[in-house]
N, C-alpha and C positions, 0 to 999 in steps of 0.2 A: 504494500500500500504506500509506504513512504517512498519507495523507489519510483513509483509511478508519479507521485507528486513532484519529485525532483526531475524526473525524465521529461515531463511536459514542458516546463520552463526552459530546460536545457535545449530541447529540440527547437523551441520557439526562438531562442537566442541564436541558435545555429542557422536556422532558416532566414531570420531577419538580417543577420550579418552577410549571408550569401546573397540575399536579395539586394542589400545596399551595395555590395561589391559589384554585382551585375549592373545595378543602376549607374554606378560611377563609370563602369566600362562603356556602357551605352552612351552616357553623357559625354564622355571623352571623345568618342567617335563623332557624335553629332556636333559637338562644339568645334572640333577640328574642321569638319566639313563646312560648317557655317562660317568659320573664320576665313577659310580659303575663299568662299563665295563672296564675303565682304571685301576681301582684298581684290578679287577680280572686278567687282563693281567699282571700287575706288580707282583701279587702273583705267577703267572705261571713262572716268571723269578727267583723264589725263589730257591736259593741254599745257604745253610748256612755253610760256613767254620767255624770251631770251634775257630780258632785263630783270628777272626776279632774284638773282643771286644776292643782291643787297638786302633783300627782305628776309633772308634766312634767319632763323632764331633757334636757340636752344631753350626749349621749354622746361628742361630739367625734370624728366620723369624720375620718380623716386627709385633709388638704387635697388630697393627690395623687389621692385617689379622687374628690373633687368636681370636680377640674380635671385630667383625665388626659392632658394634651397630651404629656407626655414618654414615654409608654409605647409600646413596639413591639408588634407583634401577639402574639408569643409571651409577652411579659411581661404584657400585658393578659389573655391567656387564663389565665395562672397566677394572677394576682390575682383574676380572676372565680372560678376554681376554689376558691381559698382562702375567698373570701367565701361562696360557696354551701355549702362544707363547714361554716363556722362558723354560718351561718343554720340549716342542717340540725341542728346540735348544740343550738342554742337550743331548737328545737321537739322534738327527739328525747329530751331528758332525761326526758320523761314528766310534767313538772310543768305542762303547759299548762292554760289556764284551764278550770275544770270546766264553765263555761257554754257553751263552744264545742262545736260539732258535731264529734265524733271522726272522722267520715267526711271532713270537709273537711280536718282536720289530717293525716289519713292521705294524702289526695290531694296535699296540699302537700308532704309528705315524699317521696312517690313522684316528684313532678315535680322536686323538688330533686335527688333521687338520679339521675334520668335525665339531668339537666343535667350533673351531676358526671361520670357515666360517659361521656357524649358528649365533654366537654372533655378528660377524661383520655385517652381512646382517640385523639382527634383531634390533640391538641396536647401535653399535659403529658408523656405517656410519651415523646414524640419529642424533647423538649427535651434537649439535652446537659447533662451535669453542670455545666459552666461557666455555661450559661444559667440552670439552676435556681438555682445559687448567686447569680447576679446578680439574678434575679427575687426570690429570697428575701432581699431586702435589708432595709433599715430600714423600708421601706413595709410589708412583710409583718409585721414585728414591731409596728409601730404599729397595723396592722389587727387583729392578734391581741389587743393591749391593748384596743382598742375593743370587741371582742366579749366580752372578760373583764369590762369595765365593765358591759355589758348583763346578763350572767349574774349579776354581783354585785348589781346593782340589783334584779333579780328576787328574788334570795335575801334581800336586805335588806328588801324589801317583802313578804316571805313569799308570793311568787307570787300576790299579790292580783289581783282583776279589773282594778283600775285600773292596776297595774303592767304587766299583760299588754297592756292597751290601749295604753299608752305604747310598749311594746316592739313591738307589732304595727305601730303607726304608723311607728316608726323603721325597722323591717325592710322595710316597704312602700317607703320611700324608697330603701333599698338597691338595689332592682331598677331604679330610675331611674338610679342610678349605674352599675349593671351594664350597662344599655343604652348608656350613654355609653362605657363601656369596650369594649363589643361593637362600637361604631362603628369602633374601631381595626382590626377585621378587614377593613374595606373596602379595596379596592385603591387 
């Protein structure tokens, strides 16, 4: 009788761990494919005015994003979610480059939104409050400052074509960093 009482929770724990592991593996694959799609869409927005070199800027992405060794799976998912949300808001403001194809921008926004929904339903909603507070540490605050610098840059440059080109290139690299973070989902 006692063995049965212990066996049921043990099996439940075993199955839930396996399910979460499968969930992360599926999430990793979907996240990687979606990031590649976003990079392709950003490439399609490519128009390179020759005189934009003087507009280049280092927005100073946080070091932890470039080298994400310290992140656990749930923290990485939360950071990715925050990055996607901020990238979405950069393009959603409605000030995108008038030379860009609106269909491509709309497709990019749709892809970003789908990624956010997937991450939110798979991981972020399931994080406990303590994990959310822990994940929402200084790294998230530095990340928020990074995206504020991008938006302020666009505003200061009056959303010029060159400014959008610089920001497009910067956000393109964000997906490489997102893919590094996505690698944390691997078992």
